C-alpha positions in Angstrom: 15.5 -13.1 31.0 16.5 -16.8 31.9 13.4 -16.9 34.0 11.0 -15.2 31.6 11.9 -17.7 28.9 11.4 -20.8 31.1 7.6 -19.4 31.8 7.3 -18.9 27.9 8.8 -22.7 27.3 5.4 -24.1 29.2 3.5 -21.5 27.8 4.1 -22.7 24.1 5.0 -26.0 24.8 8.8 -25.4 24.0 10.6 -27.2 26.2 12.7 -29.1 23.7 14.0 -26.0 22.1 16.8 -23.3 22.5 16.7 -19.5 22.6 18.8 -17.1 20.9 18.2 -13.2 21.4 18.5 -11.2 18.5 20.4 -7.9 18.8 18.2 -5.0 18.9 18.4 -2.1 16.3 18.3 1.7 16.7 14.2 2.5 17.5 13.5 -1.2 18.3 10.2 -1.5 20.6 10.6 -5.1 21.2 13.0 -8.1 22.4 13.3 -11.1 19.7 14.2 -14.2 20.2 14.8 -16.7 17.8 13.4 -20.5 18.8 15.1 -23.7 17.3 14.1 -27.2 17.4 16.8 -30.0 16.3 19.2 -26.8 15.2 16.6 -25.4 13.0 15.1 -22.2 13.3 11.2 -22.6 13.9 9.7 -19.6 15.5 10.4 -16.0 16.7 9.6 -14.7 19.7 8.3 -11.2 20.2 8.3 -9.7 24.4 6.6 -6.4 24.0 7.3 -4.6 27.5 7.6 -0.7 27.0 4.0 0.0 27.9 3.0 2.0 25.7 0.4 -0.3 23.7 -2.4 -2.1 25.4 -3.0 -5.7 25.2 -6.2 -4.8 23.3 -3.7 -3.3 20.5 -1.4 -6.4 20.5 -4.7 -8.8 20.2 -6.0 -6.9 17.1 -2.5 -6.9 15.4 -2.1 -10.8 16.1 -5.9 -11.6 15.1 -5.4 -9.6 11.6 -2.1 -11.8 10.9 -4.1 -15.0 12.1 -6.8 -13.6 9.4 -4.1 -12.9 6.6 -2.6 -16.7 7.3 -6.0 -18.4 7.3 -6.5 -16.7 3.9 -3.5 -17.3 2.2 -1.7 -14.0 2.5 2.5 -14.5 2.4 2.8 -13.6 6.1 4.5 -15.5 8.9 1.6 -16.9 11.0 1.0 -16.1 14.8 1.2 -19.5 17.0 -1.3 -19.6 19.5 -0.1 -20.7 23.2 -1.2 -23.9 24.7 -4.2 -21.8 26.1 -5.3 -21.1 22.7 -4.2 -17.2 23.0 -2.5 -15.0 20.5 -1.1 -12.4 23.0 0.0 -14.0 26.6 0.6 -11.4 29.5 3.3 -11.6 31.7 5.1 -9.4 34.4 8.7 -8.5 34.3 10.7 -6.5 36.8 6.9 -5.5 38.0 5.7 -4.2 34.3 3.4 -6.2 31.9 5.0 -7.6 29.0 3.2 -9.0 26.0 4.6 -12.2 24.6 3.5 -13.2 21.1 5.1 -16.5 18.9 5.1 -16.2 15.5 6.2 -18.7 12.7 9.6 -18.2 11.4 9.5 -16.9 7.8 11.1 -18.7 5.1 14.1 -17.6 3.5 16.3 -14.5 4.2 16.5 -10.6 4.1 17.7 -9.1 1.1 20.1 -7.4 2.9 21.6 -10.5 4.6 22.5 -11.3 0.7 24.3 -8.5 0.2 21.4 -6.9 -1.6 21.5 -10.0 -4.6 18.6 -11.1 -5.7 18.5 -15.0 -6.5 20.8 -16.2 -8.8 19.5 -16.6 -12.6 16.5 -14.4 -11.9 15.6 -11.0 -13.3 15.5 -8.1 -10.6 12.3 -7.2 -12.1 10.8 -10.5 -10.6 11.7 -9.2 -7.1 9.8 -6.1 -7.4 6.7 -7.9 -9.1 6.8 -10.2 -6.0 6.9 -7.7 -3.8 4.1 -5.7 -5.0 1.8 -9.0 -5.3 2.8 -9.7 -1.4 1.3 -6.2 -0.7 -1.4 -6.4 -2.8 -2.4 -9.9 -1.3 -2.5 -8.2 2.4 -4.3 -5.2 1.1 -7.1 -7.7 -0.5 -7.7 -9.4 2.6 -7.6 -6.3 4.2 -10.6 -4.8 2.6 -12.5 -8.0 3.5 -11.3 -7.9 7.1 -14.0 -7.1 10.3 -11.6 -7.1 13.2 -13.0 -7.9 16.6 -10.3 -5.9 18.2 -9.4 -2.2 17.0 -6.2 -1.1 16.0 -5.6 2.8 15.5 -6.5 5.3 12.7 -4.3 7.6 11.1 -5.3 10.6 12.7 -5.0 9.0 16.8 -1.7 9.5 16.0 -0.6 11.7 13.4 -2.8 15.2 14.6 -0.9 18.4 15.7 -1.9 18.6 19.0 0.4 15.7 19.5 3.0 16.5 16.9 3.1 20.0 18.3 4.6 19.0 21.5 6.7 16.0 19.8 8.5 18.3 17.2 10.9 20.7 18.9 10.2 24.4 19.1 12.9 25.5 17.0 11.7 23.4 14.2 9.1 25.8 13.4 9.2 25.3 9.7 8.9 21.5 10.0 5.7 22.0 11.8 4.3 24.5 9.2 4.9 21.9 6.7 3.5 18.5 8.6 0.4 21.0 9.5 0.0 21.8 5.6 0.0 17.9 4.9 -2.2 17.0 7.5 -4.8 19.3 6.4 -4.5 17.8 2.8 -4.7 14.1 4.0 -7.5 14.8 5.8 -9.2 15.6 2.5 -8.6 12.3 1.3 -11.5 9.7 0.9 -11.4 7.1 3.5 -14.0 4.3 1.6 -13.4 0.8 2.1 -11.5 0.4 -1.5 -9.3 3.1 -0.3 -8.5 2.8 3.5 -8.0 -0.1 5.8 -5.9 -1.9 8.1 -2.3 -1.5 6.0 1.2 -2.6 7.5 2.6 0.8 7.9 6.2 -0.6 7.5 6.5 -2.5 4.6 10.0 -2.5 3.5 12.8 -5.3 2.7 13.7 -5.3 6.5 10.1 -6.9 7.3 10.0 -9.8 4.7 12.1 -13.0 3.8 13.0 -13.7 0.3 13.1 -17.5 -0.2 16.2 -17.6 -2.8 14.9 -20.7 -4.6 11.6 -20.0 -5.7 11.5 -16.1 -5.1 8.6 -16.2 -2.9 8.2 -13.5 -0.2 7.0 -13.9 3.4 5.8 -10.8 5.6 6.5 -10.3 9.1 6.5 -7.6 11.7 3.1 -6.1 11.8 3.8 -4.1 15.0 3.2 -1.0 13.4 0.1 -1.9 11.6 -2.9 0.7 11.4 -5.8 2.1 9.7 -4.5 4.1 6.9 -4.6 4.7 3.0 -3.6 1.4 1.3 -1.4 4.2 -1.0 0.6 4.7 2.4 2.2 1.1 1.8 2.8 1.5 -1.7 4.6 4.8 -1.3 6.8 3.3 1.0 7.7 1.1 -1.8 8.5 3.8 -3.4 10.7 5.6 -1.0 12.5 2.0 -0.4 13.8 1.9 -4.0 15.8 4.9 -3.5 18.5 2.4 -2.2 18.3 0.5 -5.6 18.8 3.7 -7.8 21.4 5.5 -5.5 24.3 4.8 -7.7 22.6 7.1 -10.7 23.7 10.7 -10.3 21.7 12.4 -12.9 18.2 13.1 -11.4 16.3 12.5 -14.4 17.8 9.5 -15.1 17.2 8.2 -11.6 13.6 9.4 -11.5 13.2 7.3 -14.4 14.7 4.1 -12.7 12.7 4.7 -9.6 9.3 4.8 -12.0 10.8 1.6 -13.3 10.8 -0.1 -10.2 7.5 0.9 -8.7 5.7 -0.1 -12.3 7.1 -3.6 -11.7 5.8 -3.5 -8.1 2.3 -2.1 -9.1 2.0 -4.6 -11.8 2.4 -7.1 -9.1 -0.1 -5.3 -6.7 -2.5 -4.9 -9.3 -2.7 -9.0 -10.3 -3.9 -9.4 -6.7 -6.1 -6.3 -6.3 -6.5 -2.8 -7.4 -6.2 1.0 -6.4 -7.9 4.1 -7.9 -6.0 5.9 -10.4 -6.7 9.3 -8.5 -4.8 7.4 -5.7 -2.4 6.7 -7.7 -1.8 10.3 -9.1 -1.4 11.4 -5.4 1.4 9.4 -5.0 3.9 12.4 -4.2 1.1 13.1 -1.3 1.6 9.7 -0.2 5.0 9.8 -0.3 5.1 13.1 2.2 3.2 11.0 4.4 5.5 8.6 4.5 8.6 11.2 4.9 6.3 12.3 8.1 6.0 9.0 9.7 10.0 8.9 9.5 10.6 11.9 11.2 8.0 11.2 13.9 9.4 7.9 14.3 12.7 9.2 14.9 11.7 11.9 17.5 9.8 9.4 19.5 13.0 7.5 19.5 14.9 10.0 20.8 12.3 10.8 23.4 12.1 7.3 24.7 16.1 7.3 25.1 16.2 10.9 26.7 18.5 12.1 23.7 18.5 15.2 21.9 17.0 15.1 18.3 19.8 15.6 15.5 18.6 17.2 12.2 20.8 15.2 10.2 18.6 12.3 11.0 15.6 14.0 9.7 17.2 16.4 7.4 16.2 15.5 4.5 12.9 14.3 4.9 12.0 17.7 6.5 13.8 19.9 3.7 11.7 17.9 1.0 8.5 18.8 2.9 9.5 22.3 3.7 10.6 23.2 0.4 7.8 21.1 -1.3 10.3 18.3 -3.1 8.1 15.6 -4.8 9.1 12.0 -5.1 11.5 12.3 -2.2 
């Protein structure tokens, strides 16, 4: 790792900086290193060496992030190398690795603050600002003309691939997924509904400035062309953490709806979403659950581990039995 960092120091003029590797999380695809100058974190370095994505895909991601940042979206910008490249290719242990440097997002993860929002501010502000940040990204995505291409949803989410990925003993799950994919294929894909989305928009991928409430989004590593409703449905699912203390299902659903309504207000302050798509929220929640299941199964395959039903069981049960809204 030391030799690699020495190369990166020269590529990005970081000779006066210090590097601190970040512990990986389960399912993580990249090596992450924070870069500090004079004791202050300034950049986040990402080294991708799995070999599961092409240089074109990394270019497509970073070009999108640069476009968003240049046009005022609240995202952590990508920093070019001294050669003006958004992505640098290195060789690590005989394998190609792709290096990207990003600005360090101002603020902190809400989880690092014990899931407490900033003092003196209503939690509704947090939900509104989250939706507003997402809306700004989607507004600009609708005007984006890519140079390099990120995958489309069905490039990956198709039964030819998923039939191989999902174990044979999970027959009911396969059937449930196939049924949803058929429904997804009937959805409109015009520019107002379908475009380049974050695809992992959650509180682990944005920082909050606890002085102002401003949100800065990062980690577009999974971005793909999909329905904008996917990112909104992912917000719905992550609201579960704010409502799990309520044991009554009816009251819990009302709280989930309240959180989402604030997020939607923030979102619609930046861009619109057709009402007929909002009415399909349960279907898009199913789409997010399929992504969660696929991600877990892919992680098991990479690690050479057998899938554990406990890790996918809740989402699978919702899909198999048609349980709406998670």
